[in-house]
ROMARKE-716769 format. One record per residue (C-alpha): x, y, z negated. Coordinates in pm, whole numbers. Layout:
% ROMARKE-716769
+--------+--------+--------+
:   east :  north :     up :
+--------+--------+--------+
:      X :      Y :      Z :
...
+--------+--------+--------+
This chain:
% ROMARKE-716769
+--------+--------+--------+
:   east :  north :     up :
+--------+--------+--------+
:   7097 :  11530 : -14974 :
:   7175 :  11348 : -14650 :
:   6929 :  11368 : -14361 :
:   6740 :  11045 : -14283 :
:   6904 :  10999 : -13940 :
:   7253 :  11036 : -14092 :
:   7206 :  10770 : -14358 :
:   7395 :  10453 : -14276 :
:   7215 :  10138 : -14386 :
:   7406 :   9864 : -14563 :
:   7248 :   9542 : -14440 :
:   7286 :   9182 : -14540 :
:   7064 :   8882 : -14466 :
:   7006 :   8543 : -14618 :
:   6889 :   8230 : -14443 :
:   6620 :   7986 : -14564 :
:   6880 :   7821 : -14791 :
:   6956 :   8152 : -14967 :
:   7302 :   8182 : -14810 :
:   7434 :   8506 : -14668 :
:   7408 :   8483 : -14289 :
:   7490 :   8842 : -14187 :
:   7651 :   9160 : -14320 :
:   7694 :   9477 : -14116 :
:   7999 :   9704 : -14100 :
:   7839 :   9959 : -14336 :
:   7788 :   9685 : -14597 :
:   8156 :   9585 : -14575 :
:   8272 :   9949 : -14592 :
:   8048 :  10016 : -14895 :
:   8186 :   9711 : -15076 :
:   8541 :   9820 : -14996 :
:   8473 :  10178 : -15114 :
:   8349 :  10031 : -15444 :
:   8678 :   9851 : -15509 :
:   8588 :   9505 : -15380 :
:   8816 :   9327 : -15138 :
:   8588 :   9142 : -14901 :
:   8543 :   9037 : -14542 :
:   8281 :   8859 : -14338 :
:   8485 :   8540 : -14372 :
:   8465 :   8560 : -14753 :
:   8095 :   8651 : -14765 :
:   7916 :   8457 : -14491 :
:   7783 :   8123 : -14606 :
:   7799 :   8216 : -14974 :
:   7484 :   8176 : -15183 :
:   7334 :   8516 : -15263 :
:   7252 :   8397 : -15613 :
:   7625 :   8345 : -15684 :
:   7684 :   8718 : -15630 :
:   7425 :   8810 : -15896 :
:   7580 :   8818 : -16241 :
:   7311 :   8720 : -16487 :
:   7022 :   8474 : -16503 :
:   6751 :   8733 : -16558 :
:   6851 :   8933 : -16250 :
:   6880 :   8609 : -16051 :
:   6525 :   8528 : -16159 :
:   6399 :   8873 : -16052 :
:   6564 :   8838 : -15709 :
:   6415 :   8489 : -15668 :
:   6068 :   8627 : -15744 :
:   6111 :   8920 : -15502 :
:   6230 :   8687 : -15224 :
:   5940 :   8452 : -15291 :
:   5698 :   8747 : -15275 :
:   5840 :   8861 : -14939 :
:   5821 :   8507 : -14797 :
:   5467 :   8443 : -14924 :
:   5316 :   8776 : -14823 :
:   5520 :   8853 : -14512 :
:   5526 :   9213 : -14633 :
:   5828 :   9428 : -14706 :
:   5922 :   9534 : -15057 :
:   6092 :   9867 : -15125 :
:   6252 :   9972 : -15451 :
:   6495 :  10231 : -15577 :
:   6808 :  10155 : -15772 :
:   7135 :  10313 : -15882 :
:   7476 :  10210 : -15756 :
:   7714 :  10443 : -15937 :
:   8082 :  10495 : -15875 :
:   8317 :  10616 : -16148 :
:   8305 :  10975 : -16013 :
:   7946 :  11000 : -15888 :
:   7589 :  10889 : -15943 :
:   7420 :  10730 : -15642 :
:   7047 :  10680 : -15598 :
:   6969 :  10422 : -15334 :
:   6670 :  10244 : -15190 :
:   6649 :   9883 : -15078 :
:   6399 :   9737 : -14835 :
:   6359 :   9360 : -14835 :
:   6168 :   9203 : -14547 :
:   6140 :   8885 : -14348 :
:   6270 :   8910 : -13994 :
:   6006 :   8845 : -13725 :
:   6000 :   8484 : -13596 :
:   6269 :   8388 : -13847 :
:   6311 :   8254 : -14197 :
:   6583 :   8510 : -14270 :
:   6530 :   8781 : -14530 :
:   6698 :   9114 : -14465 :
:   6815 :   9346 : -14742 :
:   6872 :   9702 : -14613 :
:   6999 :   9965 : -14855 :
:   7045 :  10334 : -14793 :
:   7183 :  10619 : -14996 :
:   6909 :  10865 : -15092 :
:   7110 :  11106 : -15303 :
:   7441 :  11131 : -15479 :
:   7590 :  11379 : -15719 :
:   7942 :  11419 : -15855 :
:   8021 :  11373 : -16222 :
:   8337 :  11366 : -16429 :
:   8490 :  11018 : -16383 :
:   8366 :  10750 : -16622 :
:   8628 :  10479 : -16672 :
:   8365 :  10234 : -16796 :
:   8254 :  10145 : -16443 :
:   8591 :  10170 : -16271 :
:   8725 :   9832 : -16157 :
:   8952 :   9668 : -16243 :
:   8961 :   9674 : -16621 :
:   9189 :   9480 : -16852 :
:   9016 :   9182 : -17014 :
:   8845 :   9234 : -17346 :
:   8731 :   8994 : -17617 :
:   8408 :   8807 : -17527 :
:   8215 :   8986 : -17802 :
:   8285 :   9321 : -17633 :
:   8034 :   9281 : -17351 :
:   7799 :   9563 : -17259 :
:   7466 :   9509 : -17085 :
:   7402 :   9744 : -16793 :
:   7080 :   9754 : -16592 :
:   7150 :   9658 : -16230 :
:   6875 :   9893 : -16111 :
:   6896 :  10218 : -16310 :
:   7250 :  10180 : -16457 :
:   7131 :  10238 : -16813 :
:   7345 :  10074 : -17083 :
:   7212 :   9892 : -17386 :
:   7348 :  10084 : -17686 :
:   7231 :   9995 : -18035 :
:   6902 :   9844 : -17912 :
:   6807 :  10127 : -17676 :
:   6881 :  10183 : -17307 :
:   7071 :  10508 : -17238 :
:   7268 :  10673 : -16955 :
:   7631 :  10567 : -16919 :
:   7770 :  10894 : -17055 :
:   7549 :  10867 : -17365 :
:   7656 :  10505 : -17421 :
:   8024 :  10604 : -17409 :
:   7964 :  10854 : -17691 :
:   7715 :  10648 : -17891 :
:   7927 :  10331 : -17886 :
:   8262 :  10515 : -17911 :
:   8386 :  10308 : -17620 :
:   8719 :  10479 : -17570 :
:   8822 :  10465 : -17936 :
:   8893 :  10089 : -17928 :
:   9177 :   9924 : -17738 :
:   9071 :   9801 : -17395 :
:   8745 :   9841 : -17215 :
:   8446 :   9615 : -17269 :
:   8331 :   9386 : -16991 :
:   7996 :   9465 : -16834 :
:   7718 :   9213 : -16790 :
:   7462 :   9330 : -16539 :
:   7102 :   9267 : -16629 :
:   6779 :   9458 : -16614 :
:   6622 :   9695 : -16863 :
:   6259 :   9635 : -16966 :
:   6127 :   9939 : -16772 :
:   6285 :   9834 : -16441 :
:   6179 :   9473 : -16493 :
:   5817 :   9574 : -16550 :
:   5815 :   9799 : -16241 :
:   5975 :   9539 : -16014 :
:   5746 :   9257 : -16124 :
:   5443 :   9482 : -16090 :
:   5549 :   9564 : -15735 :
:   5609 :   9934 : -15804 :
:   5903 :  10135 : -15675 :
:   6178 :  10198 : -15927 :
:   6286 :  10527 : -15772 :
+--------+--------+--------+
């Protein structure tokens, strides 16, 4: 595990209109290391909500932002941000900047561990038919497989994902356990 002082923080901020007003170098490097081509020019001014893939997760973020604005207190929660060859446990702190209407999102890596590569989460993937869409929890990275939420490796086996031609698309959402913890104000780590 990395020492606290050595952990770079990936930071982005939104203004009162919900548009991204700042990203730091660590945020850009993290996005690049995850296979996304981005730059400050492409990101700044974009609505945060447009970067969130599904309506339920958009709703959760809206509630968390509203809670931070209303209470003036920071919210901290754990989440997973896996790469094809490793699991990553992270923590985000959302808070309102002093004397400002900006909300800051600061994420740091808590722990990571290697694993055999999982092609399911490796971008880019060839397109698949619309009915081949998997739901993955944006917080814990569990996958919905036959009406239960399981780890990615279990979903690959249970759903026989590599038997069919092409890879399914992934729709990010939130599993019931993470949703309950976030709305209750508990940490998800």
